[in-house]
C-alpha positions in Angstrom: 67.5 154.1 -0.1 69.1 155.5 3.0 70.7 158.8 2.4 74.1 159.6 4.0 73.8 160.6 7.5 70.2 159.1 8.0 69.2 156.2 10.0 66.8 153.4 8.8 63.7 155.6 9.3 65.2 158.3 7.1 65.9 160.6 10.1 69.0 162.7 10.3 71.5 161.4 13.0 74.5 162.8 14.6 77.1 160.1 15.6 79.5 160.4 18.3 83.0 160.4 16.9 86.3 159.6 18.6 89.7 160.6 17.2 92.3 157.9 17.5 95.5 160.1 18.4 97.8 157.4 17.5 97.2 158.5 13.8 95.3 161.8 14.0 97.0 164.9 15.2 100.0 162.7 15.9 102.6 165.4 15.1 101.3 167.2 18.4 102.1 166.3 22.0 99.3 164.3 23.4 97.6 167.1 25.6 97.7 169.4 22.4 96.4 166.6 20.2 93.4 166.3 22.6 92.8 170.1 22.3 93.1 169.8 18.5 90.5 166.9 18.5 88.0 169.2 20.4 88.6 172.0 18.1 87.9 169.7 15.1 84.6 168.7 16.5 85.3 165.3 18.0 83.3 164.0 20.9 86.0 161.7 22.4 89.5 160.5 21.9 91.6 157.3 22.1 95.3 156.6 22.0 97.8 153.9 21.5 100.7 154.3 23.9 100.6 157.5 26.1 103.0 156.3 28.8 105.8 158.7 28.2 103.3 161.6 28.8 102.5 162.8 32.3 99.0 161.4 33.0 98.2 164.6 34.9 98.7 166.7 31.8 96.5 164.3 29.8 93.8 164.3 32.5 94.0 168.1 32.5 93.4 168.3 28.7 90.5 166.0 28.9 88.8 167.9 31.7 89.5 171.3 29.9 88.0 170.1 26.6 85.2 167.9 28.1 86.3 165.0 25.9 86.4 161.4 27.3 89.3 159.0 26.7 87.9 155.9 25.2 90.8 153.5 25.4 94.4 153.0 25.4 96.7 150.1 24.4 98.9 148.0 26.6 102.5 148.4 25.9 104.1 146.8 22.8 106.9 145.1 24.7 110.7 145.6 25.0 111.9 143.9 21.9 112.0 145.5 18.5 109.6 142.9 17.0 107.2 143.0 19.8 103.5 144.0 19.2 102.1 143.1 22.5 102.8 140.4 24.9 99.5 138.8 26.3 99.6 135.7 24.1 103.3 135.1 24.2 104.3 132.1 26.3 107.3 132.7 28.6 106.7 136.4 29.0 103.7 136.3 31.4 105.5 138.5 34.0 106.1 141.3 31.3 102.5 140.9 29.9 101.0 141.4 33.3 103.1 144.4 34.1 102.1 146.0 30.9 98.4 145.2 31.7 98.7 146.6 35.3 100.5 149.8 33.9 97.8 150.3 31.4 95.0 149.9 33.9 96.7 152.3 36.3 97.3 154.9 33.7 93.8 154.5 32.4 92.4 155.0 35.8 94.3 158.1 36.3 93.2 159.7 33.1 89.6 158.4 33.4 89.8 156.0 30.4 86.9 153.7 29.8 88.9 150.7 28.5 92.2 149.1 27.9 92.9 147.2 24.8 95.2 144.2 25.6 97.6 143.5 22.7 98.0 139.8 22.1 101.3 139.9 20.3 102.9 137.5 17.8 102.4 134.0 18.6 100.6 130.8 17.7 99.5 127.5 19.0 97.9 126.0 22.1 100.4 127.5 24.5 99.7 130.9 23.2 95.9 130.2 23.6 96.3 129.3 27.2 98.6 132.2 27.8 96.4 134.7 26.2 93.3 133.6 28.1 95.1 133.5 31.4 96.4 137.0 31.0 93.0 138.2 29.9 91.4 136.8 33.0 94.1 138.6 35.1 93.3 141.9 33.1 89.6 141.5 33.9 90.3 141.0 37.6 92.5 144.1 37.6 89.9 146.1 35.6 86.7 145.1 37.5 87.2 147.3 40.6 87.6 150.3 38.5 84.6 149.7 36.2 86.9 149.5 33.1 86.4 147.4 30.0 89.1 145.0 28.6 89.2 145.1 24.9 90.6 142.4 22.5 90.9 143.4 18.8 91.1 140.8 16.1 93.4 142.2 13.3 94.0 141.0 9.7 97.1 139.1 8.6 98.2 141.5 5.8 98.8 144.4 8.3 99.9 142.2 11.3 101.6 139.0 10.1 102.1 136.6 12.9 99.7 138.3 15.3 97.9 135.8 17.5 94.4 137.3 17.3 93.2 137.2 13.7 89.6 137.2 12.6 86.4 137.8 14.5 85.6 134.2 15.1 88.7 133.7 17.2 87.7 136.7 19.4 84.2 135.5 19.8 85.4 132.0 21.0 87.6 133.6 23.6 84.8 135.8 24.9 82.5 132.8 25.2 85.2 130.7 27.0 86.1 133.3 29.5 82.6 134.6 30.1 83.9 137.8 31.8 81.6 140.9 31.7 84.6 143.2 31.6 85.9 141.5 28.2 84.7 143.0 25.0 85.6 143.0 21.3 87.2 146.0 19.7 85.4 145.8 16.2 87.6 147.5 13.9 85.7 147.7 10.6 88.9 148.1 8.6 90.3 144.9 9.9 86.9 143.1 9.8 86.3 144.2 6.1 89.6 142.5 5.0 89.1 139.3 7.1 85.4 138.6 6.2 83.3 141.6 5.1 79.7 141.4 5.6 80.2 144.0 8.4 76.5 144.8 9.2 75.4 141.2 9.7 78.6 140.1 11.6 78.3 143.1 13.8 74.6 142.5 14.3 75.2 138.8 15.4 77.9 139.8 18.1 76.5 143.2 19.2 76.4 142.2 23.0 80.1 141.3 22.8 81.3 144.6 21.2 82.7 147.3 23.4 84.1 149.6 20.8 84.0 150.4 17.0 86.8 151.8 14.9 86.9 152.7 11.2 89.0 153.7 8.3 89.0 153.5 4.5 89.5 150.1 3.0 91.9 148.9 1.6 94.5 151.6 2.3 93.4 152.7 5.8 93.1 156.1 4.5 90.3 158.6 5.0 86.9 156.9 5.5 85.0 158.5 2.7 87.1 156.8 0.3 87.4 153.0 -0.5 85.0 150.2 -0.5 83.0 150.7 2.6 80.2 153.4 2.8 80.7 154.4 6.4 78.2 157.3 6.1 75.6 154.5 5.7 77.2 151.8 7.8 77.8 153.6 11.0 74.2 154.9 11.4 73.0 151.4 10.8 75.2 150.1 13.5 73.8 152.7 15.8 70.4 151.7 14.8 71.2 148.1 16.2 71.8 149.5 19.5 75.5 150.4 19.6 75.6 153.4 21.9 79.4 154.2 22.1 81.5 156.6 19.9 82.9 155.5 16.6 86.7 155.7 16.6 88.4 157.2 13.5 91.7 155.3 13.2 92.9 156.2 9.7 96.3 157.5 8.3 95.9 161.0 6.9 97.9 161.6 3.8 99.0 165.0 5.2 97.9 167.2 7.9 94.9 165.8 9.9 93.0 169.0 9.7 93.1 168.8 5.9 91.6 165.2 6.0 88.4 165.8 8.0 85.9 166.6 5.2 84.3 163.2 5.7 83.0 164.4 9.1 80.3 166.5 7.6 78.3 163.5 6.6 77.8 162.8 10.3 77.2 166.4 11.4 73.9 167.2 9.6 71.3 169.0 11.9 
């Protein structure tokens, strides 16, 4: 049996880990959170909605620390119940403005990808709207070499969200057939909506642009819960995934006090 922190051949591995600053170090201003992630040993960072922060300050912190910014989200929307706009019929102008703003901000800070939030919607009109807006996002991202990510969520955490379950995301990728468009494979959501993480990941490896993880079922520290990430993540890397793994969990207290799980991936 594979030991924690080892690949399929029994060799020690060091995984590249990204801190999602929407949850980790979230009590600090974004530039300081980037510095804190570097001090904690992370190799990259990602964020949710950085738009209130001067992109020059974010870029300076990234350059100073040598960390890369993996991704950022498009805006939630102007209404209290918004959770993205890209699949919401009748709000195409707002959705495309949010996409353009995310790509412009991401380009300024050197982000590799933009996660396009679908929003709460359903039905054929939502499907047409989402795919048209994703095609727009791909056209905007292509000149900058950026990836457009879509993330299938789970219905318990995101009731009413348009993009639920991996199969729907796969169908969208296949229909649009855009090289810029990839799946954000969040192990937390995928475990809840279907499990069988290794085989489902392997079946769709070429469609996957980023991986996130958190403890299941409470979205807490990743070394607690029903998924053995110290075994799973090296196995996903063995399959050929070459990107960082994004830690997107909710610490119970200070982030610094929750990082004991990292030692399983830091063995020499």
